[in-house]
C-alpha atoms as an extended CHARMM CRD file, in Angstrom:
* protein
*
       225  EXT
         1         1  UNK       CA             15.9060000000      -30.4670000000     -153.3430000000  PROA      1               0.0000000000
         2         2  UNK       CA             18.6860000000      -32.9040000000     -152.3900000000  PROA      2               0.0000000000
         3         3  UNK       CA             21.8330000000      -32.3890000000     -150.2840000000  PROA      3               0.0000000000
         4         4  UNK       CA             25.2200000000      -33.9730000000     -151.0310000000  PROA      4               0.0000000000
         5         5  UNK       CA             27.5050000000      -35.1210000000     -148.2280000000  PROA      5               0.0000000000
         6         6  UNK       CA             31.1700000000      -36.1380000000     -148.8590000000  PROA      6               0.0000000000
         7         7  UNK       CA             32.8590000000      -38.8460000000     -146.7810000000  PROA      7               0.0000000000
         8         8  UNK       CA             36.5660000000      -39.8100000000     -147.0250000000  PROA      8               0.0000000000
         9         9  UNK       CA             38.3120000000      -42.8090000000     -145.5280000000  PROA      9               0.0000000000
        10        10  UNK       CA             40.9920000000      -41.8010000000     -143.0480000000  PROA      10              0.0000000000
        11        11  UNK       CA             44.5710000000      -42.1250000000     -144.1790000000  PROA      11              0.0000000000
        12        12  UNK       CA             43.8770000000      -42.0900000000     -147.9080000000  PROA      12              0.0000000000
        13        13  UNK       CA             44.4290000000      -39.1510000000     -150.1450000000  PROA      13              0.0000000000
        14        14  UNK       CA             41.6830000000      -38.0140000000     -152.2950000000  PROA      14              0.0000000000
        15        15  UNK       CA             42.0450000000      -39.2590000000     -155.8600000000  PROA      15              0.0000000000
        16        16  UNK       CA             43.7960000000      -42.6570000000     -155.0940000000  PROA      16              0.0000000000
        17        17  UNK       CA             42.5760000000      -45.5380000000     -157.1890000000  PROA      17              0.0000000000
        18        18  UNK       CA             39.6330000000      -47.3040000000     -155.6060000000  PROA      18              0.0000000000
        19        19  UNK       CA             39.6930000000      -44.8920000000     -152.7430000000  PROA      19              0.0000000000
        20        20  UNK       CA             37.7270000000      -42.0340000000     -154.2940000000  PROA      20              0.0000000000
        21        21  UNK       CA             35.5290000000      -40.0250000000     -152.0530000000  PROA      21              0.0000000000
        22        22  UNK       CA             32.1150000000      -41.4640000000     -151.8920000000  PROA      22              0.0000000000
        23        23  UNK       CA             29.1160000000      -39.2490000000     -152.2240000000  PROA      23              0.0000000000
        24        24  UNK       CA             26.0380000000      -39.8710000000     -150.0720000000  PROA      24              0.0000000000
        25        25  UNK       CA             22.7010000000      -38.5070000000     -151.2160000000  PROA      25              0.0000000000
        26        26  UNK       CA             20.4590000000      -37.2940000000     -148.3480000000  PROA      26              0.0000000000
        27        27  UNK       CA             16.7400000000      -37.5050000000     -149.1590000000  PROA      27              0.0000000000
        28        28  UNK       CA             14.7070000000      -34.2540000000     -149.0900000000  PROA      28              0.0000000000
        29        29  UNK       CA             12.6380000000      -33.6940000000     -145.9510000000  PROA      29              0.0000000000
        30        30  UNK       CA              9.0570000000      -32.7220000000     -146.9030000000  PROA      30              0.0000000000
        31        31  UNK       CA              7.8540000000      -29.3240000000     -145.5820000000  PROA      31              0.0000000000
        32        32  UNK       CA              5.0260000000      -29.4960000000     -143.0690000000  PROA      32              0.0000000000
        33        33  UNK       CA              2.0920000000      -27.2650000000     -143.8910000000  PROA      33              0.0000000000
        34        34  UNK       CA              0.7620000000      -25.1350000000     -141.0120000000  PROA      34              0.0000000000
        35        35  UNK       CA             -2.9590000000      -25.4890000000     -141.6390000000  PROA      35              0.0000000000
        36        36  UNK       CA             -3.8770000000      -23.9120000000     -138.2730000000  PROA      36              0.0000000000
        37        37  UNK       CA             -2.0940000000      -20.6880000000     -139.2610000000  PROA      37              0.0000000000
        38        38  UNK       CA             -4.0740000000      -20.5270000000     -142.4880000000  PROA      38              0.0000000000
        39        39  UNK       CA             -7.3310000000      -21.0800000000     -140.5670000000  PROA      39              0.0000000000
        40        40  UNK       CA             -6.5350000000      -18.2370000000     -138.1100000000  PROA      40              0.0000000000
        41        41  UNK       CA             -5.7290000000      -15.8850000000     -140.9920000000  PROA      41              0.0000000000
        42        42  UNK       CA             -9.0400000000      -16.6460000000     -142.7090000000  PROA      42              0.0000000000
        43        43  UNK       CA            -10.9390000000      -16.1170000000     -139.4420000000  PROA      43              0.0000000000
        44        44  UNK       CA             -9.3000000000      -12.7120000000     -138.9040000000  PROA      44              0.0000000000
        45        45  UNK       CA            -10.1730000000      -11.6070000000     -142.4270000000  PROA      45              0.0000000000
        46        46  UNK       CA            -13.8090000000      -12.6640000000     -141.9840000000  PROA      46              0.0000000000
        47        47  UNK       CA            -14.0860000000      -10.9250000000     -138.5770000000  PROA      47              0.0000000000
        48        48  UNK       CA            -12.5550000000       -7.7120000000     -139.9130000000  PROA      48              0.0000000000
        49        49  UNK       CA            -14.9410000000       -7.7200000000     -142.8620000000  PROA      49              0.0000000000
        50        50  UNK       CA            -17.9530000000       -8.2330000000     -140.5940000000  PROA      50              0.0000000000
        51        51  UNK       CA            -16.8720000000       -5.3510000000     -138.3340000000  PROA      51              0.0000000000
        52        52  UNK       CA            -16.4140000000       -3.0100000000     -141.2800000000  PROA      52              0.0000000000
        53        53  UNK       CA            -19.8310000000       -3.9400000000     -142.6230000000  PROA      53              0.0000000000
        54        54  UNK       CA            -21.4600000000       -3.2470000000     -139.2430000000  PROA      54              0.0000000000
        55        55  UNK       CA            -19.7010000000        0.1240000000     -139.0220000000  PROA      55              0.0000000000
        56        56  UNK       CA            -20.7460000000        1.2820000000     -142.4580000000  PROA      56              0.0000000000
        57        57  UNK       CA            -24.2650000000       -0.0230000000     -141.8700000000  PROA      57              0.0000000000
        58        58  UNK       CA            -24.5180000000        2.1440000000     -138.7260000000  PROA      58              0.0000000000
        59        59  UNK       CA            -23.3130000000        5.1900000000     -140.6600000000  PROA      59              0.0000000000
        60        60  UNK       CA            -25.8170000000        4.5140000000     -143.4010000000  PROA      60              0.0000000000
        61        61  UNK       CA            -28.6630000000        4.4630000000     -140.8380000000  PROA      61              0.0000000000
        62        62  UNK       CA            -28.1060000000        8.0980000000     -139.8620000000  PROA      62              0.0000000000
        63        63  UNK       CA            -30.8750000000       10.4350000000     -140.9410000000  PROA      63              0.0000000000
        64        64  UNK       CA            -30.9880000000       14.1910000000     -141.4670000000  PROA      64              0.0000000000
        65        65  UNK       CA            -32.7040000000       15.5420000000     -138.3660000000  PROA      65              0.0000000000
        66        66  UNK       CA            -33.8460000000       18.9400000000     -137.1090000000  PROA      66              0.0000000000
        67        67  UNK       CA            -31.5650000000       20.5950000000     -134.5310000000  PROA      67              0.0000000000
        68        68  UNK       CA            -31.8430000000       23.9380000000     -132.7260000000  PROA      68              0.0000000000
        69        69  UNK       CA            -29.6300000000       26.4560000000     -134.5400000000  PROA      69              0.0000000000
        70        70  UNK       CA            -29.6960000000       28.7990000000     -131.5200000000  PROA      70              0.0000000000
        71        71  UNK       CA            -31.2460000000       28.9860000000     -128.0670000000  PROA      71              0.0000000000
        72        72  UNK       CA            -35.0360000000       28.9010000000     -128.3100000000  PROA      72              0.0000000000
        73        73  UNK       CA            -36.5820000000       30.4510000000     -125.1580000000  PROA      73              0.0000000000
        74        74  UNK       CA            -39.5420000000       28.9380000000     -123.3980000000  PROA      74              0.0000000000
        75        75  UNK       CA            -42.7690000000       30.3310000000     -124.8190000000  PROA      75              0.0000000000
        76        76  UNK       CA            -41.1560000000       31.4970000000     -128.0760000000  PROA      76              0.0000000000
        77        77  UNK       CA            -42.7360000000       30.6440000000     -131.4140000000  PROA      77              0.0000000000
        78        78  UNK       CA            -40.2710000000       28.5430000000     -133.4090000000  PROA      78              0.0000000000
        79        79  UNK       CA            -39.2240000000       30.0390000000     -136.7530000000  PROA      79              0.0000000000
        80        80  UNK       CA            -37.2860000000       28.5870000000     -139.6660000000  PROA      80              0.0000000000
        81        81  UNK       CA            -34.1780000000       30.5160000000     -138.5610000000  PROA      81              0.0000000000
        82        82  UNK       CA            -34.2730000000       28.6780000000     -135.2270000000  PROA      82              0.0000000000
        83        83  UNK       CA            -33.6730000000       25.3450000000     -136.9240000000  PROA      83              0.0000000000
        84        84  UNK       CA            -30.8370000000       23.6260000000     -138.7340000000  PROA      84              0.0000000000
        85        85  UNK       CA            -30.1230000000       19.9950000000     -139.6170000000  PROA      85              0.0000000000
        86        86  UNK       CA            -27.5910000000       17.3400000000     -138.6680000000  PROA      86              0.0000000000
        87        87  UNK       CA            -27.0390000000       13.6520000000     -139.3920000000  PROA      87              0.0000000000
        88        88  UNK       CA            -28.2140000000       11.7140000000     -136.3490000000  PROA      88              0.0000000000
        89        89  UNK       CA            -28.3910000000        7.9630000000     -135.7600000000  PROA      89              0.0000000000
        90        90  UNK       CA            -31.9720000000        6.7720000000     -136.1000000000  PROA      90              0.0000000000
        91        91  UNK       CA            -33.4610000000        6.1620000000     -132.6300000000  PROA      91              0.0000000000
        92        92  UNK       CA            -37.1140000000        5.6070000000     -133.3070000000  PROA      92              0.0000000000
        93        93  UNK       CA            -39.4120000000        7.8450000000     -135.3750000000  PROA      93              0.0000000000
        94        94  UNK       CA            -41.0910000000        9.4000000000     -132.2960000000  PROA      94              0.0000000000
        95        95  UNK       CA            -37.8860000000       10.7490000000     -130.7070000000  PROA      95              0.0000000000
        96        96  UNK       CA            -36.5570000000       12.9430000000     -133.4940000000  PROA      96              0.0000000000
        97        97  UNK       CA            -37.9960000000       15.0790000000     -136.2660000000  PROA      97              0.0000000000
        98        98  UNK       CA            -36.7530000000       14.4640000000     -139.7950000000  PROA      98              0.0000000000
        99        99  UNK       CA            -35.5690000000       17.4620000000     -141.7980000000  PROA      99              0.0000000000
       100       100  UNK       CA            -38.4400000000       16.8740000000     -144.2000000000  PROA      100             0.0000000000
       101       101  UNK       CA            -40.9040000000       17.5350000000     -141.3300000000  PROA      101             0.0000000000
       102       102  UNK       CA            -39.6920000000       21.0940000000     -140.6690000000  PROA      102             0.0000000000
       103       103  UNK       CA            -43.2120000000       22.4250000000     -141.2520000000  PROA      103             0.0000000000
       104       104  UNK       CA            -44.5100000000       20.4350000000     -138.2740000000  PROA      104             0.0000000000
       105       105  UNK       CA            -42.2260000000       22.3980000000     -135.9070000000  PROA      105             0.0000000000
       106       106  UNK       CA            -42.1580000000       25.9200000000     -137.3800000000  PROA      106             0.0000000000
       107       107  UNK       CA            -44.9690000000       28.0280000000     -135.9260000000  PROA      107             0.0000000000
       108       108  UNK       CA            -45.2940000000       25.9790000000     -132.7460000000  PROA      108             0.0000000000
       109       109  UNK       CA            -44.4240000000       27.1950000000     -129.2490000000  PROA      109             0.0000000000
       110       110  UNK       CA            -41.4970000000       25.9320000000     -127.2060000000  PROA      110             0.0000000000
       111       111  UNK       CA            -42.6870000000       24.4020000000     -123.9330000000  PROA      111             0.0000000000
       112       112  UNK       CA            -39.1810000000       24.6600000000     -122.4530000000  PROA      112             0.0000000000
       113       113  UNK       CA            -35.9510000000       26.4490000000     -123.2810000000  PROA      113             0.0000000000
       114       114  UNK       CA            -34.2000000000       24.5270000000     -126.0810000000  PROA      114             0.0000000000
       115       115  UNK       CA            -30.4180000000       25.1170000000     -126.0620000000  PROA      115             0.0000000000
       116       116  UNK       CA            -28.5580000000       25.4990000000     -129.3680000000  PROA      116             0.0000000000
       117       117  UNK       CA            -27.4550000000       22.1590000000     -130.7900000000  PROA      117             0.0000000000
       118       118  UNK       CA            -30.2730000000       20.1920000000     -129.1480000000  PROA      118             0.0000000000
       119       119  UNK       CA            -31.9850000000       17.5750000000     -131.3020000000  PROA      119             0.0000000000
       120       120  UNK       CA            -35.6060000000       18.6440000000     -131.7150000000  PROA      120             0.0000000000
       121       121  UNK       CA            -38.3010000000       16.2710000000     -130.4510000000  PROA      121             0.0000000000
       122       122  UNK       CA            -42.0800000000       16.6150000000     -130.8390000000  PROA      122             0.0000000000
       123       123  UNK       CA            -42.5410000000       16.9690000000     -127.0650000000  PROA      123             0.0000000000
       124       124  UNK       CA            -40.5070000000       20.1850000000     -126.9510000000  PROA      124             0.0000000000
       125       125  UNK       CA            -43.1680000000       22.2040000000     -128.7510000000  PROA      125             0.0000000000
       126       126  UNK       CA            -46.9200000000       22.5980000000     -128.6630000000  PROA      126             0.0000000000
       127       127  UNK       CA            -49.5800000000       23.9840000000     -130.9500000000  PROA      127             0.0000000000
       128       128  UNK       CA            -50.9910000000       26.5170000000     -128.4550000000  PROA      128             0.0000000000
       129       129  UNK       CA            -49.3680000000       29.8760000000     -127.9430000000  PROA      129             0.0000000000
       130       130  UNK       CA            -48.3890000000       31.2610000000     -124.5410000000  PROA      130             0.0000000000
       131       131  UNK       CA            -50.6270000000       31.8230000000     -122.7320000000  PROA      131             0.0000000000
       132       132  UNK       CA            -52.9760000000       29.1410000000     -124.0060000000  PROA      132             0.0000000000
       133       133  UNK       CA            -56.6190000000       28.7500000000     -123.0660000000  PROA      133             0.0000000000
       134       134  UNK       CA            -56.8690000000       28.2780000000     -119.3020000000  PROA      134             0.0000000000
       135       135  UNK       CA            -53.5750000000       30.0400000000     -118.6150000000  PROA      135             0.0000000000
       136       136  UNK       CA            -52.7090000000       33.5740000000     -117.5380000000  PROA      136             0.0000000000
       137       137  UNK       CA            -49.4830000000       35.5550000000     -117.3460000000  PROA      137             0.0000000000
       138       138  UNK       CA            -48.7500000000       37.5500000000     -114.2120000000  PROA      138             0.0000000000
       139       139  UNK       CA            -45.7660000000       39.6690000000     -113.2460000000  PROA      139             0.0000000000
       140       140  UNK       CA            -44.5100000000       39.6800000000     -109.6710000000  PROA      140             0.0000000000
       141       141  UNK       CA            -41.9150000000       41.9900000000     -108.1630000000  PROA      141             0.0000000000
       142       142  UNK       CA            -39.2720000000       40.3220000000     -106.0480000000  PROA      142             0.0000000000
       143       143  UNK       CA            -37.2750000000       42.2800000000     -103.4970000000  PROA      143             0.0000000000
       144       144  UNK       CA            -33.4690000000       42.1420000000     -103.3850000000  PROA      144             0.0000000000
       145       145  UNK       CA            -32.2620000000       38.9470000000     -101.7650000000  PROA      145             0.0000000000
       146       146  UNK       CA            -35.4680000000       36.9980000000     -102.3180000000  PROA      146             0.0000000000
       147       147  UNK       CA            -34.4000000000       35.2400000000     -105.5460000000  PROA      147             0.0000000000
       148       148  UNK       CA            -32.2570000000       32.0840000000     -105.5290000000  PROA      148             0.0000000000
       149       149  UNK       CA            -28.5360000000       32.7960000000     -105.9550000000  PROA      149             0.0000000000
       150       150  UNK       CA            -28.4840000000       30.5110000000     -108.9970000000  PROA      150             0.0000000000
       151       151  UNK       CA            -31.1530000000       32.6850000000     -110.6210000000  PROA      151             0.0000000000
       152       152  UNK       CA            -34.2550000000       31.7150000000     -112.5540000000  PROA      152             0.0000000000
       153       153  UNK       CA            -34.5110000000       30.4340000000     -116.1010000000  PROA      153             0.0000000000
       154       154  UNK       CA            -37.5050000000       30.5070000000     -118.4710000000  PROA      154             0.0000000000
       155       155  UNK       CA            -39.3810000000       27.2340000000     -118.3510000000  PROA      155             0.0000000000
       156       156  UNK       CA            -38.3730000000       26.4950000000     -114.7650000000  PROA      156             0.0000000000
       157       157  UNK       CA            -41.0050000000       25.6780000000     -112.1700000000  PROA      157             0.0000000000
       158       158  UNK       CA            -41.3300000000       27.7910000000     -109.0190000000  PROA      158             0.0000000000
       159       159  UNK       CA            -43.5920000000       27.9960000000     -106.0040000000  PROA      159             0.0000000000
       160       160  UNK       CA            -44.8140000000       31.5060000000     -105.2300000000  PROA      160             0.0000000000
       161       161  UNK       CA            -45.1030000000       32.1390000000     -101.4970000000  PROA      161             0.0000000000
       162       162  UNK       CA            -46.7110000000       35.4520000000     -100.3980000000  PROA      162             0.0000000000
       163       163  UNK       CA            -45.0010000000       37.0080000000      -97.3800000000  PROA      163             0.0000000000
       164       164  UNK       CA            -45.7930000000       39.8650000000      -95.0150000000  PROA      164             0.0000000000
       165       165  UNK       CA            -44.9990000000       43.4190000000      -95.9890000000  PROA      165             0.0000000000
       166       166  UNK       CA            -41.5550000000       44.1310000000      -94.5010000000  PROA      166             0.0000000000
       167       167  UNK       CA            -42.6760000000       47.6940000000      -93.6310000000  PROA      167             0.0000000000
       168       168  UNK       CA            -46.0000000000       46.9440000000      -91.9050000000  PROA      168             0.0000000000
       169       169  UNK       CA            -45.7360000000       43.2300000000      -91.1590000000  PROA      169             0.0000000000
       170       170  UNK       CA            -49.2710000000       42.7290000000      -92.4760000000  PROA      170             0.0000000000
       171       171  UNK       CA            -50.0500000000       39.5850000000      -94.4760000000  PROA      171             0.0000000000
       172       172  UNK       CA            -52.1650000000       39.7130000000      -97.6230000000  PROA      172             0.0000000000
       173       173  UNK       CA            -55.5260000000       38.1570000000      -96.5680000000  PROA      173             0.0000000000
       174       174  UNK       CA            -56.2930000000       36.9810000000     -100.0880000000  PROA      174             0.0000000000
       175       175  UNK       CA            -52.8640000000       35.4660000000     -100.5640000000  PROA      175             0.0000000000
       176       176  UNK       CA            -51.8980000000       31.8250000000     -100.8040000000  PROA      176             0.0000000000
       177       177  UNK       CA            -48.9910000000       29.9510000000     -102.3170000000  PROA      177             0.0000000000
       178       178  UNK       CA            -49.2350000000       28.4730000000     -105.8190000000  PROA      178             0.0000000000
       179       179  UNK       CA            -47.0180000000       26.9180000000     -108.4860000000  PROA      179             0.0000000000
       180       180  UNK       CA            -46.0610000000       28.6770000000     -111.6990000000  PROA      180             0.0000000000
       181       181  UNK       CA            -43.7660000000       28.4300000000     -114.7080000000  PROA      181             0.0000000000
       182       182  UNK       CA            -41.1700000000       31.1440000000     -115.2390000000  PROA      182             0.0000000000
       183       183  UNK       CA            -41.8270000000       32.9130000000     -118.5110000000  PROA      183             0.0000000000
       184       184  UNK       CA            -39.2250000000       35.6650000000     -118.3030000000  PROA      184             0.0000000000
       185       185  UNK       CA            -36.8960000000       37.4530000000     -115.8910000000  PROA      185             0.0000000000
       186       186  UNK       CA            -36.3100000000       41.2050000000     -116.0860000000  PROA      186             0.0000000000
       187       187  UNK       CA            -33.1980000000       43.1680000000     -115.2080000000  PROA      187             0.0000000000
       188       188  UNK       CA            -32.8420000000       44.5490000000     -111.6600000000  PROA      188             0.0000000000
       189       189  UNK       CA            -34.2160000000       48.0530000000     -111.1920000000  PROA      189             0.0000000000
       190       190  UNK       CA            -32.2250000000       50.8150000000     -109.3960000000  PROA      190             0.0000000000
       191       191  UNK       CA            -33.3730000000       49.4330000000     -106.0370000000  PROA      191             0.0000000000
       192       192  UNK       CA            -32.2910000000       45.8790000000     -106.9720000000  PROA      192             0.0000000000
       193       193  UNK       CA            -35.8110000000       44.5070000000     -107.3300000000  PROA      193             0.0000000000
       194       194  UNK       CA            -36.4520000000       42.0640000000     -110.1740000000  PROA      194             0.0000000000
       195       195  UNK       CA            -39.7320000000       41.5700000000     -112.0360000000  PROA      195             0.0000000000
       196       196  UNK       CA            -40.5140000000       37.9610000000     -112.9770000000  PROA      196             0.0000000000
       197       197  UNK       CA            -43.1520000000       36.9840000000     -115.5220000000  PROA      197             0.0000000000
       198       198  UNK       CA            -45.0280000000       33.8430000000     -114.5010000000  PROA      198             0.0000000000
       199       199  UNK       CA            -47.3480000000       31.5320000000     -116.3970000000  PROA      199             0.0000000000
       200       200  UNK       CA            -50.0760000000       30.1570000000     -114.1430000000  PROA      200             0.0000000000
       201       201  UNK       CA            -53.3200000000       28.2750000000     -114.3990000000  PROA      201             0.0000000000
       202       202  UNK       CA            -56.4420000000       30.3940000000     -114.6310000000  PROA      202             0.0000000000
       203       203  UNK       CA            -57.6460000000       28.5530000000     -111.5350000000  PROA      203             0.0000000000
       204       204  UNK       CA            -55.1270000000       30.4690000000     -109.4000000000  PROA      204             0.0000000000
       205       205  UNK       CA            -55.4530000000       33.7760000000     -111.2240000000  PROA      205             0.0000000000
       206       206  UNK       CA            -56.9510000000       35.5120000000     -108.1540000000  PROA      206             0.0000000000
       207       207  UNK       CA            -54.1260000000       34.3900000000     -105.8830000000  PROA      207             0.0000000000
       208       208  UNK       CA            -51.5880000000       35.3460000000     -108.5650000000  PROA      208             0.0000000000
       209       209  UNK       CA            -53.0660000000       38.8450000000     -108.8470000000  PROA      209             0.0000000000
       210       210  UNK       CA            -52.9740000000       39.2710000000     -105.0770000000  PROA      210             0.0000000000
       211       211  UNK       CA            -49.3510000000       38.1160000000     -104.9920000000  PROA      211             0.0000000000
       212       212  UNK       CA            -48.4430000000       40.5540000000     -107.7460000000  PROA      212             0.0000000000
       213       213  UNK       CA            -49.7190000000       43.4010000000     -105.5910000000  PROA      213             0.0000000000
       214       214  UNK       CA            -47.8320000000       42.2980000000     -102.5100000000  PROA      214             0.0000000000
       215       215  UNK       CA            -44.5260000000       40.7060000000     -101.5530000000  PROA      215             0.0000000000
       216       216  UNK       CA            -43.4780000000       37.2010000000     -102.5140000000  PROA      216             0.0000000000
       217       217  UNK       CA            -40.6560000000       34.7180000000     -102.2580000000  PROA      217             0.0000000000
       218       218  UNK       CA            -40.0260000000       32.2880000000     -105.1210000000  PROA      218             0.0000000000
       219       219  UNK       CA            -38.9490000000       28.7300000000     -104.4020000000  PROA      219             0.0000000000
       220       220  UNK       CA            -37.3600000000       26.7310000000     -107.2320000000  PROA      220             0.0000000000
       221       221  UNK       CA            -39.0200000000       23.3430000000     -107.7170000000  PROA      221             0.0000000000
       222       222  UNK       CA            -37.2150000000       20.2370000000     -108.8980000000  PROA      222             0.0000000000
       223       223  UNK       CA            -38.4700000000       17.4600000000     -111.2000000000  PROA      223             0.0000000000
       224       224  UNK       CA            -41.6320000000       15.8420000000     -109.8840000000  PROA      224             0.0000000000
       225       225  UNK       CA            -42.1270000000       18.7590000000     -107.4450000000  PROA      225             0.0000000000
């Protein structure tokens, strides 16, 4: 594209002989190409495409996994109604149970309370029922005010400590403290006492029986005890 510029000599009217306006042609200035802008645009497109690919790849790696459809109490036998499925990102074959492996979970016993919505893992269940070989269940009666204010939950660990009879002050000679797993907690009776079912090792069955006949205090144990 060219531009025309008109120049006139001062003092002369346009159109006089020999004094016509002269036209000057200005050469076209070539447009400079911004190669750096093109390179940045290409880089952004490539980066965006790579990010989208990574995102869709992550979505594609999700697998249908077993999830607790409702709370599964400690010691309960898992049924088909206890389970549902959800798409979960794959995190190693040993940490989740695929929906196709439902049969490996149904019929097993929960070794801890499994809240609804929890992803099922193999370590949350076991083949043996409760009580298993080498285990016994004992019920102890706790007096009002002897349970933790936060309460007890099935699957929690406690230490059972026999105490003297509040009426006579006599200790149980056969007593001795021992650790146990809470299996169930009953409702308070009219006097406010609560019966707690405990799962203990058969090795402490004698102490557990003695405690059940006397008075005890339950101490909640933390991880690692």
